[in-house]
N, C-alpha and C positions, 0 to 999 in steps of 0.2 A: 504495499498498500504508501503510495506517497503520501509526503507529509499532511498533504492540506484534507486529505481524503482520511488521516487519522484524525486529527483533530476535527474534522466535523462529525466525527464516530463517536468521539469522546466525548462533544458537546452533548450529541444525541443521547450518549449516557447520562449524562448530567440531569439533561432536560427529564429522561424517562425514569430518573429515581424519584424526582422531583413530583411528576404524576402520581409514581404509587403511594409516595405521602400522601397526597391529597385524596386518593383513594383513599387512605383509608384512614381521614379526619383528622391528620396532620400539617395542613398546605396553612403555611404560616402559626403554625401551632410552634412552642419556646423550646422544644425539644428535637423542631426538623431539621434543624444545623447539624445538631450531631449525628444523624443520621445518617443524612447525604455525603457528611464531608465524612468520616470513617468506612461509611459503605465503599467510597472513591478511594482511601488510601488501602483502604484491603484489596482492591483490584487491584491499584498499581504494585503494593511491595508485591502478590502474588504475581503478577505475572515480572513483575525483576527479578524475583527468585523466580521463576523457570526461566524464564532466559540466562543466569549465572550456573544455573544447576546443570545446564546444556553447553554450555563454555568448557563444564569441566568432563560433564558426561558427551562430548558427543556423538555417540551409538544414540542418546535417546531422539535427535533428531529424525532419524530415520526407522522412528517406533510410532505407530499410529496414537495407540494405546500406552504413551511411556509411562504415566501414573502408576498403573498394575506395574511393572517392574521396581517403579520406586519404592513402591509399598514392602517390597521384598527384600529393600536394604537392613541391615540388623543393626544393632546399636552401634557396632564398629565403623560399619558404612557410613553413620549418621554423623556420627563423630568425626572421620576422617575430611569426608565434605564440609562440614561447618568450619573447620578447620583452615581451609581451604576459601572459603569465601570471605571479604572484605567485610570488615565491622560496620558497612554502614547498609549491609544486606542483610533481614532478617532472616534467623532459623526457624525454617516452617518446616514440620515434619510430614508426612503421607496425610495426615489426619487433617491438618490443617488449609488442603487446599481445596481452591472452589470447587474443582471436578470433585472430590470426594464428598462433600454438600452434595453437588447436583447429582447425585447416583443415592443420596442416600434420602430424596423427596419423598419420599412416601411413609417415612415415620411420623408416626402420630404428634408426637413431642420434635416436631422440627423445630421449633420456634428454640426451643429451651438446646440442641444442638447445634444449630449458631451460635445464640447466645454464649454458651461454656465455652467453643471455636474462640471466638473473638477472645475472652478472659485469657485463654490458655497461650492464646499466642502471643499478648501481654505481657505475661506472668515470664513467659520462656526469656523475652527479649525485653525484658525491663531494664537492666543495666544500662542498655541502648536506648533503646525506642522510648521514652521517658520522659517526664518534666519533675522538676520539684515546685514547692511553692518557700515560702522566706522560712517557716517551719518545719524544710528539708521533711517535707510528705510528697511519695513519688507519685505522679499522677499518670496512671498508664496509659498507652497510645489507644488499646481502645476498652469498651465496655458494654454490657449487655444495654441491645437495642431494643427488642422486640418488647420491651417492659410499658414502650412509652404508647403502645396500643391500648386502650381502657377496656376493649371490651376483646377479653383471656381468649375468646373460641375465635378471634380473627387472628390472633398470632401466628400462631402455622402458617396459615396461606399470606402471609403480610410477608417472611420471611422466604415463603417459599419466592415470592414476586421481585424479592430483593436477587436473589442468588439468579434467577432468569433472567436477569437486566445485567449480573455481572458476566456471564458464560457466555453473552453471545458474540464479542470478539475479542484483541487482545491487544497489551500494547509492547508484546515482543519484539514487531516489526521496527516497533520508535528509538528501542532501546539497540536492536541490530546495529540502523543504521544513525544512529546516537545523535535523533532528531530531536533539539532544544526551545518544545513547544509548550512544555509544563507549566512555566510561570505566569505565561499569560492565562492561560485553561483556570489557573487559580484565582485569578479575575473574575472570571464565570461562572465559577462553580461557588462563589461569596459573594454576588453580586446583590443577590436577594437577601443578603442579612446585612450590607450596608445600608440601610434604608432607613424611614423612617420608627419601623418595625424592629428594627436592630439592637434597639440600645440604646442610653442614651450617650456612650461611645460614638456613635455610626455617624453620626453627620459631623466628626474627625477624623474621619477616613481618608486618606492621602491622596489625591492624584495622582497617577502615572506621571503625568508631565513635570507638575513637582516636585517628586522625587528623585527624576530623573537629573530636573534643573539641579537640587542638592549636590546630588551624588557628585559628577560632575564637575561642580566650581568645586568639592570639598577635593575631592584627590585630582582633577587640574590636567598634566600631564607629568603627574609623579614617575617617577621609572623604577626599578629593581624593588619595588613592592616583596613583603615577604614578611609573616608572624606577624601581620598585620591585626588589630585587635577594634572591633566595631561595638558600639553598646548603643542602645536605645530603652532611654527609660519611662516611659509609656509607650512601648511596641507596637500596641494593636495587634493588628495583623501579620507587622512584619513589611507593608509596601516600602518604608526607606530605610529596612534593612538591608531589603534584597536586593533595591537599586544601591545600595553599598556595595555590597557584597558584587555584585555584576560589575560595578568600573573596577572594584580591585582588584577580582578574582576569586573565585567563589575557592581554588587551591590556594588562595594567599593569605587568606584571614579567618579570622573564627570571630563569630557573632557571640554577643551578648545582649541580653534582655531582661526587660520587668515591666511586667502589666498586671494590675490591680484584677481583671476580668479575666474570670474565668470560661468565657466565650472565646474572649481573643486568642487566650492559651492554646487553645485547642486547634484554633484556625492557622497559631503562627508554627505550631508544632508540625502542623500537614504542610505548610508555606517553607518552610525547611527542608523536610525532606523532600520534596518536588525539585527542589532546587540544587539537591544535593550537598548538603549542609547539616548532612548526622550528625558528624560529631560535634556541632554546637547545640543538640538540645540537651547536655547537661546547664546549657547554659541561658537558657529562658525559662525564667523564673516566674511564678506568680505570686502578687503580693503588692502593697502598699509601699511604692518607692519612696514617697515621700516619707514618712513613719521608719519603714523598716528597710532601706534598701542594700542587697540581699550583698551584691558586687563589692567585695573590699578587699584592702591590701592585702599581703601573705597574714602579718602581726594580728591581721582582723581591727585595726585600730584607726587606718582611716580609710576614705573610698577608693575603689579601686580606681588607676588612669588610664585610660585609653586612646589610641590615634587618632579615630576618628568617632565622634557622639552625634546622634540625629535625632531629633524629638519634634513631634507635632501633637503635643496633650491638648487636655481637654482647657476650652480656653475661661470655663466661670463652671464652678459646682460648687456643691455645700458638703463643705469638709472640716463643718465648725466641730464633729466630736474630737477630730483631733486635731484641730488648730492649736492648741495650746500644748501638746506634745510638741506640736510641729516649731513653733515658736520659741520652746526652751532649747532648741540648736540653735545657739545662735552662730556659730560660727560658720555653721552650713548656708544657715539662711542671710549673710552679713547681709541686705540688706533689705529684711523685717517682712514679715508673712503680714497680706492682707486681713484686715480687721472685717467680723461679722455681720454684715448688713442687719440690722434691726429688722426690715421685712422684708427681703427678698436675700434668704441663706444661700438660696441654690446661683445669689449673686456673686460668690465671691471669687475674685482672682485668681483663681490655682495656679495660672501658666506662669505668671511670674515666681513661682516657689520653685518651677518645672527650667526657668531660665537658670537660675541658681545654681542648682542642682547640674546643669547641663556644664556650665563652665569651671564647677568644681571637679568633676570628673576627668576635664583634660589633661593629659600630660603635656610636659611643656612645651615641646612643639606640636602637641594637640588643634586639633580642628573641629568645629563644630556647626550648626547649623541647626536652626529652631523654627518653626512655626509659629507667629502669635498674631495677633489681633492689630489691623492695620493705625489703631489709634493708641497703641503703644508707642508706636516710633517719636509722634510728637506729645509724650505725658509731660505735666506740668505738675504736680502733685505725688505723694506718696512713694508706697515703696515703688511702681513703677519710676518715676523723674530719680531714684536711688540707684536705680539697675542703669539705667542710659547716663549718668555721669559717672559711675564706676568702667563702663566697659567704654568709653570714649576716652575718659584720665590716661585712663590704663590704656589704648591701645590695644583693647582686645576687638571690639567690631569690626570688620573689614568690609562690611558691603552687608547690602540691604534689598531687596527688592518686593515695590510694595506688587501685588499680584491681581488677578482679577476679581470682578467680584460673581460670588454663585459658584464657584469654580468646588466645593465641595459638596456632597450629596442634599442635604436638607436644609442648607443653614445659606443664610446670605451674606453671611458675614464676610468683611472684606479683612484679608489676610496679607502681612508680608511677611519674608524669611530674612531673619539675620545670622549673616554668618558672622563664626569666631575663629582668631587664630592664637592661641596663647602663646607662640612664637614672640609676637607683638612687636615683628618686624615689619610691618607694612608703617606707609607715612602717609599713605594716601585712603580714601575709604570711597567704593565705589556704592551710589547709590544710584538705582534703575524703579523707574515709573513705567510699568508694564500693564496696569488698570485697565487700559484702551484696547488691549489686544484679549486678540481669543474670536469664536466664534459660537455665536449663541443655538442650542437645542434643547431640543423637549425632550425630558427624563419622567413620564410619567406624568402625574404633574405638576413635576418642578421645572422651571426653569432654567435650566444650567448655562455652564460657560465653559468651556477646554481652548487650551492651547496647540495651535497648532505644529508641527516640525520646525515648519522653517521658523518660525516664531520663537520656537526655544533656542532654534540654532542663534537665533540672532540674539538673546538675552544669553545663551552660553560664550558667545562668541566677543559682546561688548561686554563683557563682565571679567572676563580671563584676560584681554587687550587694556583693560581700562580705557573704555573711549568715551569720549563725550559727543553724544549727539541730542540735536537738540529739540525741546520739551520729551527728551527721554530718556538720557542719563548724563552722570554727572560725574566728576573723580575731586573730590575735597578732602581740606588737611583738618587734622582735628581741631587745628585752633579756630578754624572757619563756623564748625559744626559746635562749639563754644559759644561762637559769637551769636549762633543763631539756637541759643539755650538747646544746647544738646537733640534736636531737631535732626531727625536721621529721613526725612520727608526728603525723595529727589526733590517736589515739585517747588520747596522753597529757595531752591537753589539756581533755578532755569532765570536764562536773563530775561530781563521784559522786554519784548520787542516793537517799537513803535512806527508804522509803516509810512512812510512820507510818497506823498503824489504831486506831483505838479501840476496846479492849475492854472489857466490863464485867468485875469481881470472876469472876462466876460463868464466862465464854466465858474469861477469864487461866487459870483453876484446869483448865480444861476440856482448853485446847491443853497445860497441864503436863504434866496423868497421859496424854494421848497419847502426847509427848516420854518420857516414865519408862516406858510398855508399853514404845517403840520400841526403849531401851535396852536392855531386859531380854530384848526377844526376842532381840536382835542378840548377848548375853552367851551365853543359852542355848545359838544357834547355834554359837557361840566354842567354848565350852567342848566341847559334842559332837563338832566337828569336832576337836578335839586327844585328844578321847578316840580317833578314829578312828584318828587318826593311829600314838599309842602303841602300837597293838593290831596295826596292822602293822607297825611294826619291829619288835614280838617274834617275830612269826609270824618275819620275814627272818630273827632271829638264829637264831632255831633249827634252822631250814632250812639 
């Protein structure tokens, strides 16, 4: 199969899994995403294992029902096989394969068989294919799924329907040809769970265009990269980290992450596996980054420092329950912590804490980028002002790009991206106003905007080359920023241009006459309107 055919078949599989969930009453159910993502991952890992098995035992390629031969393997045979497999390949026993389940569909308790199989795969691969919480609790790769069908009499049929969808085609050809399309498939896979129904984190799902820009500008033309450590303290489903890993090279970096959301952790896990970053699963932590940052230095006394740090944190959220605990960490949060609003607790500007955390997590030569509400870049008070003063006075910020509105799924919040360089070697700051870029499109009921490829290229080239373009970009000194009261808004540095047009005396008089006539018309309209209002008032008075 050609790559486009495999991609279309893969999308068809995802749609069929979603349709099955719909048929069994779980369309838009809170647990639907678990079923879809885990079934897809089970299929992906099953086919990847089968592909690697046939490389080690090429004779299986010529046997139609090779699974029967695999079922004859002794314990020693299995041990030898597993010893030859690379660490990022799951260890699947004969009873774990999809074909094995397919041949057992007549079992009356097929739902239990499917659930037990998923759990057994997870337990046998827990050392590599699992993530942790901040309390060091292991989160398995798979869990029972049929329990989410409330009518237990329908569970066996539901399990059969799922396996029926998985058996119809194979990813093995994609692995043989080394097609690299799973990163884009991941976005399709989870698109329905990054909408309004996806929870309070969904509106801050990062568009690919912004993730790409951040990665390209951070890494730039850096050469000879190796052993690079990348970190996101509000990782979500991992879009920013995947873009960064792709720019650095998946084989040259290790991914570290943390996010409070259980849903995001499950999807991040899938994203890491699909992008060939299985070794980073150990560093994908579920938990509250601000209260309990997991990634620490070897002596556990300080935050771990990274080469690259990216973040698209929630902008506003009620964290009043943990606010005092965070505020007590004055060394970490050197600009302070937002106060709790009396009426709208959910409007607490939590992103200001993440800005400080990102800067704290950079190596001496580290670079970082964070998405912030555009209003921040011209802040004049509070914690926001203190952060702006710090990053300008210490020469940490070296760029700011204001993005178009409506680039996120369900919010019209205008966003900008700040770029940090902890080496503090920059003598100029690049400011870009890309707010007028992008094309509008409709996504459901939402009016959205997306950057086109040529626009992404223009932003990247302008930034890297520090170009000054009329009404688009400027490069300014830190002293100039201080003079502008620490504003990082590009528009405040654009030159005001006045166009002069040569007129003859006759043309000038004609223009003046036109303006005079216009003014007289406006006065007449105004007087007429006043008379009408007075007449109406008289009528009301006499009535």
